[in-house]
N, CA and C atoms as an extended XYZ file, in Angstrom:
585
Properties=species:S:1:pos:R:3:atomname:S:1:resname:S:1:resid:I:1 pbc="F F F"
N         5.360        2.044      -22.830 N   UNK     1
C         5.389        0.632      -22.496 CA  UNK     1
C         4.825        0.418      -21.087 C   UNK     1
N         3.921       -0.531      -20.959 N   UNK     2
C         3.323       -0.821      -19.654 CA  UNK     2
C         4.320       -1.537      -18.758 C   UNK     2
N         4.416       -1.078      -17.527 N   UNK     3
C         5.291       -1.709      -16.543 CA  UNK     3
C         4.642       -1.596      -15.169 C   UNK     3
N         5.234       -2.226      -14.162 N   UNK     4
C         4.666       -2.185      -12.817 CA  UNK     4
C         5.102       -0.904      -12.118 C   UNK     4
N         4.127       -0.166      -11.614 N   UNK     5
C         4.393        1.065      -10.865 CA  UNK     5
C         3.784        0.942       -9.475 C   UNK     5
N         4.481        1.525       -8.501 N   UNK     6
C         3.957        1.628       -7.144 CA  UNK     6
C         3.637        3.086       -6.896 C   UNK     6
N         2.369        3.353       -6.610 N   UNK     7
C         1.912        4.717       -6.320 CA  UNK     7
C         1.807        4.854       -4.807 C   UNK     7
N         2.424        5.898       -4.266 N   UNK     8
C         2.373        6.184       -2.829 CA  UNK     8
C         1.601        7.475       -2.651 C   UNK     8
N         0.543        7.422       -1.834 N   UNK     9
C        -0.332        8.587       -1.636 CA  UNK     9
C        -0.382        8.894       -0.139 C   UNK     9
N        -0.037       10.131        0.216 N   UNK    10
C        -0.145       10.589        1.607 CA  UNK    10
C        -1.443       11.367        1.752 C   UNK    10
N        -2.248       10.998        2.757 N   UNK    11
C        -3.577       11.595        2.914 CA  UNK    11
C        -3.920       11.843        4.370 C   UNK    11
N        -4.947       12.657        4.551 N   UNK    12
C        -5.615       12.723        5.847 CA  UNK    12
C        -6.491       11.478        5.929 C   UNK    12
N        -6.812       11.040        7.121 N   UNK    13
C        -7.626        9.837        7.293 CA  UNK    13
C        -9.099       10.233        7.297 C   UNK    13
N        -9.739       10.186        6.136 N   UNK    14
C       -11.127       10.613        6.002 CA  UNK    14
C       -11.995        9.489        5.433 C   UNK    14
N       -13.210        9.395        5.934 N   UNK    15
C       -14.161        8.406        5.442 CA  UNK    15
C       -14.515        8.736        3.988 C   UNK    15
N       -14.560        7.712        3.137 N   UNK    16
C       -14.964        7.886        1.754 CA  UNK    16
C       -13.825        8.140        0.777 C   UNK    16
N       -12.627        8.437        1.287 N   UNK    17
C       -11.506        8.742        0.392 CA  UNK    17
C       -11.089        7.513       -0.414 C   UNK    17
N       -11.054        6.349        0.216 N   UNK    18
C       -10.684        5.122       -0.498 CA  UNK    18
C       -11.624        4.891       -1.677 C   UNK    18
N       -12.896        5.111       -1.469 N   UNK    19
C       -13.878        4.940       -2.545 CA  UNK    19
C       -13.607        5.909       -3.702 C   UNK    19
N       -13.322        7.173       -3.380 N   UNK    20
C       -13.060        8.156       -4.436 CA  UNK    20
C       -11.781        7.827       -5.205 C   UNK    20
N       -10.772        7.321       -4.518 N   UNK    21
C        -9.533        6.931       -5.195 CA  UNK    21
C        -9.783        5.701       -6.074 C   UNK    21
N       -10.550        4.737       -5.571 N   UNK    22
C       -10.877        3.540       -6.364 CA  UNK    22
C       -11.629        3.902       -7.640 C   UNK    22
N       -12.506        4.902       -7.571 N   UNK    23
C       -13.266        5.332       -8.744 CA  UNK    23
C       -12.331        5.867       -9.833 C   UNK    23
N       -11.247        6.537       -9.425 N   UNK    24
C       -10.280        7.061      -10.403 CA  UNK    24
C        -9.716        5.924      -11.244 C   UNK    24
N        -9.431        4.786      -10.617 N   UNK    25
C        -8.894        3.637      -11.346 CA  UNK    25
C        -9.974        2.931      -12.169 C   UNK    25
N       -11.159        2.764      -11.592 N   UNK    26
C       -12.209        2.031      -12.304 CA  UNK    26
C       -12.703        2.804      -13.531 C   UNK    26
N       -12.750        4.118      -13.473 N   UNK    27
C       -13.173        4.903      -14.641 CA  UNK    27
C       -12.212        4.740      -15.815 C   UNK    27
N       -10.943        4.533      -15.500 N   UNK    28
C        -9.933        4.333      -16.547 CA  UNK    28
C        -9.743        2.851      -16.880 C   UNK    28
N       -10.542        1.988      -16.227 N   UNK    29
C       -10.473        0.540      -16.439 CA  UNK    29
C        -9.074       -0.012      -16.144 C   UNK    29
N        -8.506        0.441      -15.019 N   UNK    30
C        -7.183       -0.007      -14.586 CA  UNK    30
C        -7.361       -0.927      -13.386 C   UNK    30
N        -6.784       -2.120      -13.484 N   UNK    31
C        -6.860       -3.086      -12.409 CA  UNK    31
C        -5.787       -2.787      -11.359 C   UNK    31
N        -6.186       -2.722      -10.100 N   UNK    32
C        -5.240       -2.527       -9.000 CA  UNK    32
C        -4.722       -3.905       -8.587 C   UNK    32
N        -3.407       -4.099       -8.689 N   UNK    33
C        -2.792       -5.381       -8.350 CA  UNK    33
C        -2.647       -5.570       -6.843 C   UNK    33
N        -2.400       -4.469       -6.131 N   UNK    34
C        -2.185       -4.528       -4.691 CA  UNK    34
C        -2.550       -3.180       -4.091 C   UNK    34
N        -3.150       -3.201       -2.888 N   UNK    35
C        -3.535       -1.973       -2.194 CA  UNK    35
C        -3.297       -2.147       -0.706 C   UNK    35
N        -2.543       -1.233       -0.126 N   UNK    36
C        -2.281       -1.249        1.309 CA  UNK    36
C        -2.512        0.163        1.837 C   UNK    36
N        -3.223        0.275        2.951 N   UNK    37
C        -3.444        1.558        3.602 CA  UNK    37
C        -3.005        1.413        5.044 C   UNK    37
N        -2.167        2.348        5.511 N   UNK    38
C        -1.681        2.281        6.889 CA  UNK    38
C        -1.299        3.673        7.366 C   UNK    38
N        -1.157        3.836        8.694 N   UNK    39
C        -0.638        5.118        9.190 CA  UNK    39
C         0.784        5.327        8.662 C   UNK    39
N         1.171        6.578        8.483 N   UNK    40
C         2.528        6.884        8.017 CA  UNK    40
C         3.396        7.269        9.208 C   UNK    40
N         4.605        7.723        8.924 N   UNK    41
C         5.522        8.156        9.971 CA  UNK    41
C         5.107        9.482       10.599 C   UNK    41
N         4.148       10.185        9.993 N   UNK    42
C         3.664       11.464       10.495 CA  UNK    42
C         2.295       11.253       11.138 C   UNK    42
N         2.155       11.681       12.376 N   UNK    43
C         0.903       11.490       13.110 CA  UNK    43
C        -0.266       12.136       12.376 C   UNK    43
N        -1.368       11.395       12.215 N   UNK    44
C        -2.571       11.915       11.572 CA  UNK    44
C        -2.576       11.800       10.060 C   UNK    44
N        -1.490       11.299        9.486 N   UNK    45
C        -1.412       11.164        8.031 CA  UNK    45
C        -1.287        9.690        7.675 C   UNK    45
N        -2.097        9.247        6.717 N   UNK    46
C        -2.081        7.858        6.272 CA  UNK    46
C        -1.389        7.740        4.920 C   UNK    46
N        -0.994        6.514        4.624 N   UNK    47
C        -0.242        6.241        3.401 CA  UNK    47
C        -0.922        5.116        2.632 C   UNK    47
N        -1.269        5.384        1.388 N   UNK    48
C        -1.801        4.367        0.479 CA  UNK    48
C        -0.632        3.876       -0.368 C   UNK    48
N        -0.503        2.567       -0.533 N   UNK    49
C         0.475        1.993       -1.452 CA  UNK    49
C        -0.320        1.186       -2.472 C   UNK    49
N        -0.284        1.621       -3.731 N   UNK    50
C        -1.109        1.035       -4.788 CA  UNK    50
C        -0.191        0.547       -5.899 C   UNK    50
N        -0.384       -0.703       -6.341 N   UNK    51
C         0.433       -1.264       -7.410 CA  UNK    51
C        -0.436       -1.486       -8.636 C   UNK    51
N         0.033       -0.973       -9.791 N   UNK    52
C        -0.681       -1.161      -11.059 CA  UNK    52
C         0.327       -1.425      -12.179 C   UNK    52
N        -0.153       -2.011      -13.277 N   UNK    53
C         0.624       -2.151      -14.516 CA  UNK    53
C         0.068       -1.142      -15.501 C   UNK    53
N         0.899       -0.176      -15.897 N   UNK    54
C         0.424        0.852      -16.820 CA  UNK    54
C         1.615        1.586      -17.421 C   UNK    54
N         1.351        2.511      -18.337 N   UNK    55
C         2.416        3.338      -18.910 CA  UNK    55
C         2.698        4.498      -17.956 C   UNK    55
N         3.893        5.081      -18.073 N   UNK    56
C         4.248        6.199      -17.194 CA  UNK    56
C         3.330        7.392      -17.422 C   UNK    56
N         2.939        7.634      -18.652 N   UNK    57
C         2.045        8.748      -18.965 CA  UNK    57
C         0.710        8.612      -18.217 C   UNK    57
N         0.139        7.426      -18.237 N   UNK    58
C        -1.142        7.188      -17.557 CA  UNK    58
C        -0.967        7.299      -16.046 C   UNK    58
N         0.116        6.736      -15.506 N   UNK    59
C         0.363        6.779      -14.056 CA  UNK    59
C         0.533        8.231      -13.600 C   UNK    59
N         1.229        9.018      -14.375 N   UNK    60
C         1.418       10.436      -14.044 CA  UNK    60
C         0.073       11.167      -13.994 C   UNK    60
N        -0.793       10.904      -14.958 N   UNK    61
C        -2.130       11.528      -14.977 CA  UNK    61
C        -2.956       11.096      -13.775 C   UNK    61
N        -2.868        9.806      -13.425 N   UNK    62
C        -3.621        9.287      -12.277 CA  UNK    62
C        -3.162        9.981      -10.994 C   UNK    62
N        -1.845       10.137      -10.821 N   UNK    63
C        -1.330       10.808       -9.617 CA  UNK    63
C        -1.835       12.248       -9.531 C   UNK    63
N        -1.835       12.954      -10.644 N   UNK    64
C        -2.352       14.331      -10.639 CA  UNK    64
C        -3.835       14.356      -10.278 C   UNK    64
N        -4.592       13.389      -10.781 N   UNK    65
C        -6.023       13.329      -10.483 CA  UNK    65
C        -6.249       12.977       -9.005 C   UNK    65
N        -5.457       12.070       -8.465 N   UNK    66
C        -5.567       11.715       -7.045 CA  UNK    66
C        -5.262       12.936       -6.180 C   UNK    66
N        -4.256       13.716       -6.562 N   UNK    67
C        -3.871       14.891       -5.773 CA  UNK    67
C        -4.965       15.959       -5.751 C   UNK    67
N        -5.909       15.910       -6.666 N   UNK    68
C        -7.010       16.880       -6.666 CA  UNK    68
C        -8.009       16.621       -5.534 C   UNK    68
N        -7.969       15.427       -4.939 N   UNK    69
C        -8.853       15.134       -3.817 CA  UNK    69
C        -8.438       16.016       -2.644 C   UNK    69
N        -9.387       16.598       -1.954 N   UNK    70
C        -9.118       17.564       -0.887 CA  UNK    70
C        -8.203       16.986        0.194 C   UNK    70
N        -8.431       15.750        0.596 N   UNK    71
C        -7.697       15.161        1.706 CA  UNK    71
C        -6.304       14.658        1.321 C   UNK    71
N        -5.975       14.645        0.037 N   UNK    72
C        -4.687       14.113       -0.427 CA  UNK    72
C        -3.630       15.209       -0.344 C   UNK    72
N        -2.510       14.871        0.318 N   UNK    73
C        -1.415       15.820        0.465 CA  UNK    73
C        -0.419       15.707       -0.683 C   UNK    73
N        -0.083       14.466       -1.070 N   UNK    74
C         0.882       14.261       -2.156 CA  UNK    74
C         0.762       12.837       -2.678 C   UNK    74
N         0.979       12.672       -3.986 N   UNK    75
C         0.995       11.347       -4.614 CA  UNK    75
C         2.282       11.209       -5.425 C   UNK    75
N         3.002       10.115       -5.211 N   UNK    76
C         4.240        9.817       -5.937 CA  UNK    76
C         4.047        8.515       -6.701 C   UNK    76
N         4.833        8.306       -7.752 N   UNK    77
C         4.863        6.994       -8.389 CA  UNK    77
C         6.308        6.606       -8.652 C   UNK    77
N         6.579        5.297       -8.524 N   UNK    78
C         7.936        4.783       -8.686 CA  UNK    78
C         7.914        3.434       -9.378 C   UNK    78
N         9.000        3.128      -10.078 N   UNK    79
C         9.194        1.787      -10.630 CA  UNK    79
C         9.812        0.920       -9.539 C   UNK    79
N         9.850       -0.385       -9.767 N   UNK    80
C        10.363       -1.308       -8.750 CA  UNK    80
C        11.831       -1.074       -8.402 C   UNK    80
N        12.635       -0.563       -9.336 N   UNK    81
C        14.040       -0.331       -9.019 CA  UNK    81
C        14.248        0.943       -8.199 C   UNK    81
N        13.207        1.746       -7.977 N   UNK    82
C        13.313        2.964       -7.175 CA  UNK    82
C        12.803        2.776       -5.744 C   UNK    82
N        12.344        1.563       -5.416 N   UNK    83
C        11.777        1.311       -4.085 CA  UNK    83
C        12.338        0.023       -3.491 C   UNK    83
N        12.185       -0.107       -2.184 N   UNK    84
C        12.414       -1.366       -1.476 CA  UNK    84
C        11.021       -1.848       -1.088 C   UNK    84
N        10.666       -3.080       -1.470 N   UNK    85
C         9.309       -3.546       -1.182 CA  UNK    85
C         9.301       -5.007       -0.736 C   UNK    85
N         8.263       -5.337        0.014 N   UNK    86
C         8.072       -6.684        0.533 CA  UNK    86
C         6.579       -6.988        0.606 C   UNK    86
N         6.281       -8.284        0.626 N   UNK    87
C         4.931       -8.777        0.895 CA  UNK    87
C         5.071       -9.888        1.924 C   UNK    87
N         4.052      -10.089        2.731 N   UNK    88
C         4.055      -11.186        3.690 CA  UNK    88
C         3.088      -12.259        3.203 C   UNK    88
N         3.420      -13.520        3.447 N   UNK    89
C         2.532      -14.610        3.033 CA  UNK    89
C         2.396      -15.632        4.155 C   UNK    89
N         1.209      -16.233        4.243 N   UNK    90
C         0.933      -17.314        5.194 CA  UNK    90
C         0.541      -18.555        4.415 C   UNK    90
N         1.022      -19.720        4.875 N   UNK    91
C         0.768      -21.003        4.222 CA  UNK    91
C         0.285      -21.982        5.280 C   UNK    91
N        -0.835      -22.652        5.016 N   UNK    92
C        -1.362      -23.674        5.934 CA  UNK    92
C        -1.176      -25.038        5.282 C   UNK    92
N        -0.489      -25.930        5.996 N   UNK    93
C        -0.239      -27.289        5.495 CA  UNK    93
C        -0.579      -28.296        6.589 C   UNK    93
N        -0.899      -29.549        6.217 N   UNK    94
C        -1.176      -30.577        7.237 CA  UNK    94
C         0.074      -30.829        8.080 C   UNK    94
N        -0.095      -30.870        9.382 N   UNK    95
C         1.039      -31.071       10.289 CA  UNK    95
C         1.695      -32.434       10.065 C   UNK    95
N         0.902      -33.464        9.792 N   UNK    96
C         1.475      -34.803        9.569 CA  UNK    96
C         2.474      -34.793        8.417 C   UNK    96
N         2.126      -34.140        7.332 N   UNK    97
C         3.001      -34.112        6.153 CA  UNK    97
C         4.315      -33.411        6.455 C   UNK    97
N         4.247      -32.333        7.251 N   UNK    98
C         5.453      -31.576        7.584 CA  UNK    98
C         6.303      -32.338        8.593 C   UNK    98
N         5.673      -32.928        9.583 N   UNK    99
C         6.410      -33.620       10.641 CA  UNK    99
C         7.174      -34.829       10.123 C   UNK    99
N         6.613      -35.524        9.149 N   UNK   100
C         7.243      -36.745        8.648 CA  UNK   100
C         8.355      -36.481        7.649 C   UNK   100
N         8.379      -35.325        7.050 N   UNK   101
C         9.325      -35.050        5.975 CA  UNK   101
C        10.395      -34.064        6.427 C   UNK   101
N        11.585      -34.541        6.684 N   UNK   102
C        12.702      -33.669        7.069 CA  UNK   102
C        13.075      -32.743        5.913 C   UNK   102
N        12.841      -33.203        4.700 N   UNK   103
C        13.154      -32.409        3.510 CA  UNK   103
C        12.358      -31.102        3.515 C   UNK   103
N        11.115      -31.154        3.967 N   UNK   104
C        10.258      -29.965        4.009 CA  UNK   104
C        10.864      -28.928        4.940 C   UNK   104
N        11.335      -29.366        6.091 N   UNK   105
C        11.921      -28.438        7.058 CA  UNK   105
C        13.129      -27.718        6.458 C   UNK   105
N        13.966      -28.450        5.754 N   UNK   106
C        15.142      -27.853        5.115 CA  UNK   106
C        14.705      -26.838        4.051 C   UNK   106
N        13.702      -27.196        3.244 N   UNK   107
C        13.200      -26.283        2.207 CA  UNK   107
C        12.602      -25.012        2.813 C   UNK   107
N        11.901      -25.171        3.925 N   UNK   108
C        11.312      -24.011        4.591 CA  UNK   108
C        12.410      -23.069        5.086 C   UNK   108
N        13.470      -23.634        5.663 N   UNK   109
C        14.588      -22.809        6.119 CA  UNK   109
C        15.253      -22.086        4.949 C   UNK   109
N        15.401      -22.774        3.827 N   UNK   110
C        15.995      -22.156        2.638 CA  UNK   110
C        15.147      -20.994        2.124 C   UNK   110
N        13.842      -21.087        2.297 N   UNK   111
C        12.930      -20.032        1.839 CA  UNK   111
C        12.709      -18.955        2.897 C   UNK   111
N        13.337      -19.101        4.049 N   UNK   112
C        13.200      -18.106        5.111 CA  UNK   112
C        11.858      -18.143        5.812 C   UNK   112
N        11.172      -19.283        5.780 N   UNK   113
C         9.855      -19.406        6.421 CA  UNK   113
C        10.014      -19.822        7.877 C   UNK   113
N         9.034      -19.471        8.678 N   UNK   114
C         9.019      -19.895       10.080 CA  UNK   114
C         7.604      -20.291       10.464 C   UNK   114
N         7.495      -21.223       11.386 N   UNK   115
C         6.181      -21.675       11.855 CA  UNK   115
C         5.615      -20.642       12.825 C   UNK   115
N         4.356      -20.252       12.617 N   UNK   116
C         3.702      -19.306       13.533 CA  UNK   116
C         2.600      -19.984       14.343 C   UNK   116
N         2.038      -21.073       13.822 N   UNK   117
C         1.028      -21.857       14.545 CA  UNK   117
C         1.267      -23.332       14.225 C   UNK   117
N         1.316      -24.166       15.277 N   UNK   118
C         1.438      -25.614       15.068 CA  UNK   118
C         0.310      -26.276       15.854 C   UNK   118
N        -0.586      -26.950       15.129 N   UNK   119
C        -1.681      -27.700       15.748 CA  UNK   119
C        -1.603      -29.131       15.257 C   UNK   119
N        -2.427      -29.987       15.829 N   UNK   120
C        -2.428      -31.388       15.395 CA  UNK   120
C        -2.806      -31.537       13.933 C   UNK   120
N        -3.811      -30.760       13.504 N   UNK   121
C        -4.319      -30.928       12.145 CA  UNK   121
C        -3.603      -30.069       11.104 C   UNK   121
N        -3.044      -28.938       11.484 N   UNK   122
C        -2.327      -28.114       10.500 CA  UNK   122
C        -1.238      -27.274       11.159 C   UNK   122
N        -0.327      -26.801       10.305 N   UNK   123
C         0.743      -25.884       10.709 CA  UNK   123
C         0.706      -24.694        9.751 C   UNK   123
N         0.902      -23.503       10.309 N   UNK   124
C         0.926      -22.301        9.480 CA  UNK   124
C         2.342      -21.737        9.480 C   UNK   124
N         2.842      -21.515        8.263 N   UNK   125
C         4.162      -20.921        8.080 CA  UNK   125
C         3.997      -19.501        7.563 C   UNK   125
N         4.978      -18.681        7.875 N   UNK   126
C         4.969      -17.271        7.446 CA  UNK   126
C         6.306      -16.948        6.815 C   UNK   126
N         6.273      -16.143        5.765 N   UNK   127
C         7.502      -15.643        5.154 CA  UNK   127
C         7.244      -14.267        4.566 C   UNK   127
N         8.309      -13.512        4.403 N   UNK   128
C         8.210      -12.219        3.736 CA  UNK   128
C         9.195      -12.208        2.576 C   UNK   128
N         8.877      -11.416        1.574 N   UNK   129
C         9.764      -11.317        0.423 CA  UNK   129
C         9.039      -10.712       -0.744 C   UNK   129
N         9.684      -10.758       -1.883 N   UNK   130
C         9.051      -10.286       -3.095 CA  UNK   130
C         8.187      -11.396       -3.674 C   UNK   130
N         7.353      -11.052       -4.626 N   UNK   131
C         6.358      -11.977       -5.176 CA  UNK   131
C         6.972      -13.311       -5.609 C   UNK   131
N         8.112      -13.276       -6.270 N   UNK   132
C         8.756      -14.510       -6.746 CA  UNK   132
C         9.137      -15.415       -5.578 C   UNK   132
N         9.587      -14.819       -4.467 N   UNK   133
C        10.001      -15.594       -3.296 CA  UNK   133
C         8.809      -16.260       -2.617 C   UNK   133
N         7.701      -15.524       -2.485 N   UNK   134
C         6.535      -16.109       -1.836 CA  UNK   134
C         5.871      -17.152       -2.741 C   UNK   134
N         5.946      -16.947       -4.067 N   UNK   135
C         5.415      -17.945       -5.006 CA  UNK   135
C         6.243      -19.230       -4.987 C   UNK   135
N         7.546      -19.099       -4.787 N   UNK   136
C         8.427      -20.277       -4.749 CA  UNK   136
C         8.013      -21.221       -3.621 C   UNK   136
N         7.658      -20.659       -2.474 N   UNK   137
C         7.261      -21.495       -1.340 CA  UNK   137
C         5.932      -22.204       -1.593 C   UNK   137
N         5.051      -21.611       -2.397 N   UNK   138
C         3.815      -22.300       -2.781 CA  UNK   138
C         4.170      -23.596       -3.507 C   UNK   138
N         5.094      -23.500       -4.460 N   UNK   139
C         5.510      -24.674       -5.242 CA  UNK   139
C         6.162      -25.728       -4.356 C   UNK   139
N         6.918      -25.283       -3.346 N   UNK   140
C         7.583      -26.214       -2.423 CA  UNK   140
C         6.551      -26.975       -1.594 C   UNK   140
N         5.499      -26.288       -1.130 N   UNK   141
C         4.536      -26.889       -0.208 CA  UNK   141
C         3.383      -27.631       -0.887 C   UNK   141
N         3.094      -27.338       -2.146 N   UNK   142
C         1.974      -27.992       -2.834 CA  UNK   142
C         2.042      -29.515       -2.795 C   UNK   142
N         3.191      -30.144       -3.021 N   UNK   143
C         3.236      -31.617       -2.975 CA  UNK   143
C         2.910      -32.202       -1.592 C   UNK   143
N         2.999      -31.371       -0.546 N   UNK   144
C         2.736      -31.851        0.813 CA  UNK   144
C         1.332      -31.502        1.286 C   UNK   144
N         0.483      -31.037        0.384 N   UNK   145
C        -0.921      -30.774        0.719 CA  UNK   145
C        -1.174      -29.371        1.220 C   UNK   145
N        -0.777      -28.376        0.459 N   UNK   146
C        -1.043      -26.984        0.827 CA  UNK   146
C        -2.557      -26.791        0.956 C   UNK   146
N        -3.022      -26.450        2.155 N   UNK   147
C        -4.456      -26.309        2.427 CA  UNK   147
C        -4.935      -24.901        2.055 C   UNK   147
N        -4.142      -23.914        2.433 N   UNK   148
C        -4.574      -22.525        2.230 CA  UNK   148
C        -3.349      -21.634        2.096 C   UNK   148
N        -3.516      -20.552        1.334 N   UNK   149
C        -2.439      -19.585        1.120 CA  UNK   149
C        -3.045      -18.194        1.051 C   UNK   149
N        -2.381      -17.214        1.667 N   UNK   150
C        -2.807      -15.816        1.567 CA  UNK   150
C        -1.553      -14.939        1.554 C   UNK   150
N        -1.627      -13.891        0.719 N   UNK   151
C        -0.498      -12.955        0.614 CA  UNK   151
C        -1.007      -11.554        0.941 C   UNK   151
N        -0.196      -10.778        1.629 N   UNK   152
C        -0.579       -9.409        1.967 CA  UNK   152
C        -0.356       -8.484        0.777 C   UNK   152
N        -0.809       -7.272        0.929 N   UNK   153
C        -0.522       -6.242       -0.076 CA  UNK   153
C         0.931       -5.798        0.079 C   UNK   153
N         1.424       -5.132       -0.928 N   UNK   154
C         2.804       -4.644       -0.925 CA  UNK   154
C         2.967       -3.507        0.079 C   UNK   154
N         4.093       -3.529        0.780 N   UNK   155
C         4.546       -2.368        1.536 CA  UNK   155
C         5.857       -1.934        0.898 C   UNK   155
N         6.042       -0.633        0.733 N   UNK   156
C         7.205       -0.145       -0.007 CA  UNK   156
C         7.736        1.143        0.600 C   UNK   156
N         9.049        1.284        0.501 N   UNK   157
C         9.737        2.500        0.919 CA  UNK   157
C        10.555        2.984       -0.270 C   UNK   157
N        10.501        4.268       -0.541 N   UNK   158
C        11.260        4.858       -1.647 CA  UNK   158
C        12.741        4.886       -1.272 C   UNK   158
N        13.612        4.515       -2.218 N   UNK   159
C        15.054        4.463       -1.956 CA  UNK   159
C        15.669        5.827       -1.684 C   UNK   159
N        15.142        6.894       -2.280 N   UNK   160
C        15.687        8.235       -2.057 CA  UNK   160
C        15.698        8.534       -0.561 C   UNK   160
N        16.752        9.179       -0.069 N   UNK   161
C        16.929        9.347        1.373 CA  UNK   161
C        15.933       10.297        2.019 C   UNK   161
N        15.564       11.378        1.351 N   UNK   162
C        14.596       12.292        1.963 CA  UNK   162
C        13.195       11.871        1.555 C   UNK   162
N        12.299       11.951        2.493 N   UNK   163
C        10.940       11.498        2.223 CA  UNK   163
C         9.916       12.581        2.481 C   UNK   163
N         8.687       12.167        2.502 N   UNK   164
C         7.570       13.082        2.688 CA  UNK   164
C         7.603       13.715        4.079 C   UNK   164
N         8.146       13.010        5.051 N   UNK   165
C         8.242       13.498        6.429 CA  UNK   165
C         8.981       14.843        6.462 C   UNK   165
N        10.084       14.956        5.698 N   UNK   166
C        10.848       16.208        5.641 CA  UNK   166
C        10.010       17.344        5.066 C   UNK   166
N         9.222       17.054        4.045 N   UNK   167
C         8.370       18.079        3.440 CA  UNK   167
C         7.316       18.577        4.436 C   UNK   167
N         6.760       17.670        5.236 N   UNK   168
C         5.774       18.059        6.256 CA  UNK   168
C         6.433       18.948        7.306 C   UNK   168
N         7.648       18.600        7.731 N   UNK   169
C         8.357       19.420        8.727 CA  UNK   169
C         8.615       20.824        8.192 C   UNK   169
N         8.996       20.926        6.918 N   UNK   170
C         9.219       22.230        6.303 CA  UNK   170
C         7.927       23.043        6.300 C   UNK   170
N         6.830       22.395        5.949 N   UNK   171
C         5.535       23.073        5.903 CA  UNK   171
C         5.118       23.559        7.291 C   UNK   171
N         5.324       22.711        8.318 N   UNK   172
C         4.944       23.078        9.682 CA  UNK   172
C         5.807       24.211       10.223 C   UNK   172
N         7.047       24.336        9.730 N   UNK   173
C         7.962       25.376       10.203 CA  UNK   173
C         7.598       26.763        9.669 C   UNK   173
N         6.825       26.807        8.596 N   UNK   174
C         6.420       28.098        8.039 CA  UNK   174
C         5.410       28.737        8.980 C   UNK   174
N         5.735       29.951        9.432 N   UNK   175
C         4.837       30.651       10.359 CA  UNK   175
C         3.577       31.087        9.618 C   UNK   175
N         2.425       31.037       10.279 N   UNK   176
C         1.196       31.497        9.628 CA  UNK   176
C         1.272       32.999        9.345 C   UNK   176
N         0.592       33.419        8.324 N   UNK   177
C         0.584       34.825        7.925 CA  UNK   177
C        -0.084       35.666        8.998 C   UNK   177
N         0.487       36.864        9.203 N   UNK   178
C        -0.096       37.770       10.200 CA  UNK   178
C        -1.240       38.577        9.603 C   UNK   178
N        -1.355       38.561        8.286 N   UNK   179
C        -2.431       39.294        7.626 CA  UNK   179
C        -3.758       38.601        7.877 C   UNK   179
N        -4.746       39.370        8.210 N   UNK   180
C        -6.080       38.834        8.389 CA  UNK   180
C        -6.897       39.213        7.167 C   UNK   180
N        -7.418       38.253        6.493 N   UNK   181
C        -8.211       38.515        5.304 CA  UNK   181
C        -9.667       38.310        5.664 C   UNK   181
N       -10.464       39.362        5.468 N   UNK   182
C       -11.875       39.268        5.786 CA  UNK   182
C       -12.661       39.001        4.521 C   UNK   182
N       -13.668       38.222        4.640 N   UNK   183
C       -14.557       37.944        3.521 CA  UNK   183
C       -15.733       38.899        3.639 C   UNK   183
N       -15.711       39.954        2.832 N   UNK   184
C       -16.761       40.976        2.910 CA  UNK   184
C       -18.136       40.402        2.580 C   UNK   184
N       -18.179       39.429        1.685 N   UNK   185
C       -19.453       38.849        1.281 CA  UNK   185
C       -20.168       38.217        2.469 C   UNK   185
N       -19.413       37.540        3.338 N   UNK   186
C       -20.033       36.880        4.486 CA  UNK   186
C       -20.483       37.865        5.548 C   UNK   186
N       -19.852       39.062        5.583 N   UNK   187
C       -20.221       40.045        6.598 CA  UNK   187
C       -21.503       40.797        6.260 C   UNK   187
N       -21.938       40.740        5.010 N   UNK   188
C       -23.138       41.466        4.602 CA  UNK   188
C       -24.387       40.653        4.936 C   UNK   188
N       -25.439       41.332        5.440 N   UNK   189
C       -26.686       40.599        5.687 CA  UNK   189
C       -27.301       40.145        4.361 C   UNK   189
N       -27.849       38.932        4.357 N   UNK   190
C       -28.414       38.405        3.134 CA  UNK   190
C       -29.824       37.921        3.400 C   UNK   190
N       -30.665       38.078        2.401 N   UNK   191
C       -32.022       37.541        2.473 CA  UNK   191
C       -32.056       36.323        1.561 C   UNK   191
N       -32.187       35.154        2.131 N   UNK   192
C       -32.117       33.932        1.317 CA  UNK   192
C       -33.358       33.742        0.450 C   UNK   192
N       -34.408       34.538        0.696 N   UNK   193
C       -35.621       34.358       -0.071 CA  UNK   193
C       -35.706       35.266       -1.288 C   UNK   193
N       -34.753       36.217       -1.405 N   UNK   194
C       -34.790       37.102       -2.572 CA  UNK   194
C       -33.667       36.726       -3.515 C   UNK   194
N       -33.906       36.899       -4.773 N   UNK   195
C       -32.900       36.577       -5.785 CA  UNK   195
C       -32.436       37.829       -6.459 C   UNK   195
């Protein structure tokens, strides 16, 4: 059964990786609902948060395929009940409509919105929440002349207490091997013109 999954991918920050990951989805004709890329809690490691609607079998295969990329350290997938997630939204409305209507101010407070820019011609409100919460504020503001609306990509944290950070610390604690392995093939002189 198709459901919403959030895929979390920990990677090195390399040029071209986003394109290679996008190709994995486009080849399977899977639409990405949301994509966020940001630094993670570990220095030098970035985190992709990707939201798709698909079956668990397909999502599992996609994660394995993503992990085959050289720069990818680990890929996880979770359902919405296994994560805490939020999106941020901005709403631009005419200042006159907001200033004259006390009802709008009360509705904005009920939705947890706050003004971030107030100008003569427009006011911009900001709120964070899940998709249903940010959509509710669209419906509240539309009658007052909603000029523009934009929503960010999802940011999500897995509910399980231990995270990828612990796995990186464990890996870093492992001492490098004292054995030196020589590549005999590279030590031999080669003539590139003979076959």
